[in-house]
C-alpha positions as CSV (number, residue, x, y, z in Angstrom):
1,M,21.6,35.6,26.3
2,S,23.4,32.3,26.4
3,N,26.2,31.5,28.8
4,T,27.3,28.3,27.1
5,I,31.1,27.7,27.3
6,V,32.6,26.4,24.1
7,T,36.1,25.4,23.2
8,K,37.8,24.4,20.0
9,C,38.3,20.7,19.4
10,A,42.0,19.7,20.2
11,C,42.3,17.9,16.9
12,P,44.7,20.1,14.9
13,D,42.8,19.9,11.6
14,C,39.3,20.1,13.1
15,K,37.2,23.3,12.9
16,C,34.5,22.2,15.3
17,E,33.8,23.8,18.6
18,V,32.4,21.8,21.5
19,S,30.3,23.0,24.4
20,L,31.2,22.2,28.0
21,G,29.6,18.9,29.0
22,H,29.5,17.5,25.5
23,Q,33.2,17.1,24.9
24,V,35.2,13.8,24.8
25,V,38.3,14.2,27.1
26,K,41.4,12.2,26.4
27,D,44.9,12.8,27.8
28,G,43.7,16.0,29.3
29,K,42.6,17.4,25.9
30,E,39.0,18.2,24.9
31,F,37.7,16.8,21.6
32,C,34.4,17.2,19.7
33,S,34.0,13.4,19.2
34,E,35.5,10.1,19.9
35,V,36.8,10.0,16.3
36,C,39.0,13.1,16.8
37,A,40.1,11.8,20.3
38,V,41.5,8.6,18.8
39,G,43.2,10.4,15.9
40,H,40.9,9.3,13.1
41,E,42.2,5.7,13.3
42,D,39.5,4.6,10.9
43,G,39.9,7.6,8.5
44,C,36.4,9.0,9.3
45,N,35.5,12.6,9.7
46,C,34.3,13.8,13.1
47,C,30.9,14.9,11.9
48,S,28.7,15.2,8.8
49,G,29.4,18.9,8.4
50,P,32.0,20.6,6.3
51,C,34.9,20.0,8.6
52,N,36.7,17.1,6.7
53,C,39.4,16.8,9.4
54,G,39.7,13.0,9.0
55,E,40.7,13.2,5.3
């Protein structure tokens, strides 16, 4: 049994979950990546998965 704590990324369009200790924290919010934390300034997605939150 795993006791890993996960939370949803704070990016409103992101579907990713991030485990405690692997999140990027900005302004008191937890994000799955630096890309989400900066609001997709460069237009990139957060990951190579099916999320597509930066589009």
